[in-house]
N, C-alpha and C positions, 0 to 999 in steps of 0.2 A: 936799259930798261929789261928787267927779266921778263921773259914771256910767262914764266911759270907762275906769276901773279895771278892768270887766270884760273889756276887750280888751288891757289894758297888761301884765298879769301872766300867768305861767303857774301856773295856779290848781293844777295837780298836783304843784308842786314849791315854789312860791316862797311866803314870808312876805309879805302884801300890806300894805303901809303905807296905812291908811285917813283918818287926820287926823294932822297934825304941827302941835303947838304949842309947838315948840323943844325944853326939857327934859321935854314931856309928849307923848307918840305913842301912838295905838292901832293895833295890827295885828291883821290877822286870820290865826290859823295853826290854821285849823280842818282837817278831813278832806275828801278829795274822793272819797270812797265811793260807788258806783255805786248805793247804797241811796235809796230814796226819802225815808227819813228820815235824812239826814247832819246831824252836827252842827257848829255854828260854835263855834269855840274862840277869843277873843280876849286878846290880849295887850296889858297899859297897860306902858308904858316911861316911868317917872318918876325922872328925875336917875340913870338906869343901875341902876334896882329895877326888877324885874320882877314885874308881878300878873296873873295868868291868871285870866280871866272862864269859869266851867265848863270845867273840864279835860279833859272827854271821856272816853271809854272807854279799857280797859286795851288793848285791840288797836290803839287810835291813839295810843299812847303815842310810840312812836319816830318816828312821822311827826310828830307834834307838836314832838318835840324837835329834828329835822333841821330844820324849819321856825324853830323858836326861835333854834338855832344861827346862823342867817343875820343876826340883828339883835343878840343877846345872849347870854352865856355863860350856860346853864341853871342855873349854879351861883348865879347873881344873881337867879334866882325866888325871893322872899321870901315870897309870899303868893298863896294863891288862895282864890277865892270860889267857893262853891256855891249857886245858885239853889235847887234842891232835891236828892233823894238817888239819883235813876233812876241806873242804871248806864252808859247811853249819855252822860251829862254829867257824871258825878261819879267813876267808879270809879277814875279813873287817878291819883286823889290816892294811892292806897297806892304808886305807884311814884316819884310826887315825894317823898313822904315817904321813900322809902328813898336817893332822891338826895341830899335834904336835908330830915334829921330836925327843923331848925329852920323850918319854912315854917311862917307862920299859916294856918289856915284860917279864912274868914270866913265865916260862915252863921247863920242863926236857932238858936235853942235847940232847936227841934222838930226842924228838919233835922240838928243835930248829934246828937242820939241816933241817928239812923238812919245816918248816915255812919259812925259808929263802928264799925260791923258791919263795914265794909269794912277797918278797921284792925286790930282786934283788942283784947281785953281787957288783954294786957300791955303795950300801945305807947300811950305819951303824946302829944299833941301841942299846940301852942300855938293857941288857941280866940280869935278874936274874935268876941264876941257881939252881933249887930246890933240886939238888942233894948236891951241895956245903952249900946252905944255907936254910934247911928244915925248917925254920920259919922264919916270917916276923913280927916284933912289930910295928904297926900302930902309929900315933901320940897320939891317945887318950889311948894307952897301949894295944889295942887290939891285939890278937896274932892271924895270920893265920898259920896253920901248912899243909905242902904238904905231901900228904901221896900218895906213889906210887900205881898204879892200873896198872901193866903190863898186857898186852894181853886183857884189856877189854874197848876198844878192841885192841887198838894201844899198841905196845911196850912199848912205851915210856910214856903212860898214868899216870896222876898224878891228884889228887883230893885235896879238900882243907877242913881241918875242921878249923870252926871259933870259936874260944875258948871262945869269947866274947859271942856269941848268940846259942853255941853247935850246930852249923848248918853245916851239911856236903854238900857241893857243889859236886856232885859225878858224873859228867860227864856222860857218856853214860850208866853208873850202875842206874839201876832202871828208866831208859829210858822208853817210852811208845808211840805206834804207834796208833792213833785212830781220825777219823774225829768228834768225841763226846768227844770235848776237855774242861778238867775244870781245871783252875789254880791251886787250891787246891783239892787235894782228899777228896771227901765228899760223897761218896757213898761206898757201900760194897768192901773190898780189893779183896775178890774173884773174883768179877768181874773183876776188872782192872788187874787181872793177865793174862787175853787172852790177853791185849794190850801189856802187858811187853813180852810174849812169842813172839809176833810177831818180837819184835825188837830183845831179847836177844837170841833166839836159831839161830839167824843168824849173829849176830854181835859179841857176846862174845864168846872167844875162848875155854873155858873147864871151869867143874866144878872145877879142880884142881886151875885154875887161882880165880875163886870165892872163895874159901876157904883161900886162900892165904891172899888176900884182907882183906876177914872178919877178921882173925888173926889180922890184923895191927890196927883194929879199936876195938879190946876187952877192952882196956881201956879209951875210948872215951865216955863222957856223952852226948850223940847226942839226940836231940828232934825234929829236922826236916831235911829232905832229900831234896835237891834241883837239880833235875836232869836236864841235857840239853834237853830234849825232854818230854813230857809228863806231867803230874801231880807231883805238890810238896806232898810229903807224911809227913805227921803231927805225933805226938808224939802216939796218940791211935793205929798207923798201924805200928809202926816201928819194933815191934817184928815179926809181918808177913812180913814185908819186909826183915828184916834179914833172916828169915827162907828159903823164896824165892830163895834169892841167895845162901844159903848154899845147899839147894837141888837141883840147876838149874842143868838140863841137857842142853848142849849147843854145839855148834861147833864141835869140833873134838870128842866129847862123842858121835856123832852119826856115825862116822866113823867105819866101820868094820876093825878088828885087822889083820893084814897078817904076817905070820910067814917068817922065812928064806926059809922054803920048798917052800911055796906059791911063792917066789921072785927067784926060783932056776935057772932063766934064767940069771942071774946076775953071772958071773963066779968069783970065791974066788981069 
């Protein structure tokens, strides 16, 4: 991926073409909110079919639609993937389902239980269960593989490995918080660690969860990491990114351990 993308597009207005594989393309259609925790929303266009990766918050719906209109009629969005249930990355699905009730929501069954609360008891929607169907073959032949990332940060979180583009849509993993935002990481990775630490140490559950997730990537040929927040990580920084997650101390790793003796106020 060309780092010159940072200066090539007007990120306040434009849909940004990230990867072009003919019938299969990936765009960034996210928000340019001035908040430190802004959401990246990605759009896959595959043979004139649109698939949104983490559709964002309801307050961002109009901005997202305006970007998508530049490259695809919104009516051709047929699928929305949800990594987890938080409103900053998922709640706009209410608006998308009003626009097109036939849209399929792709997520894990754990997350599906929670996002039902956005939609309401009387509304039904198409649901692709990533546990039952861990791979999805698109019209062009491109394959999306759904890789669980439990407790990073949600128990039912799931990521996507795009075999066609060798891209990992990583959800909260490798996300960063910063007012000095760049779409593509084009500076030293060590400088970026501070921005990731502010997010990961509070949101990701433990190093044990990190290592479980990384083990599931061991046979994947990844060239780009596209997180929900912060900058896209390209091939030259991949090993540093994997090393960061492998060694990360976060969540309950900071908790002290208490023995049965420490808790002897509980009667056996």
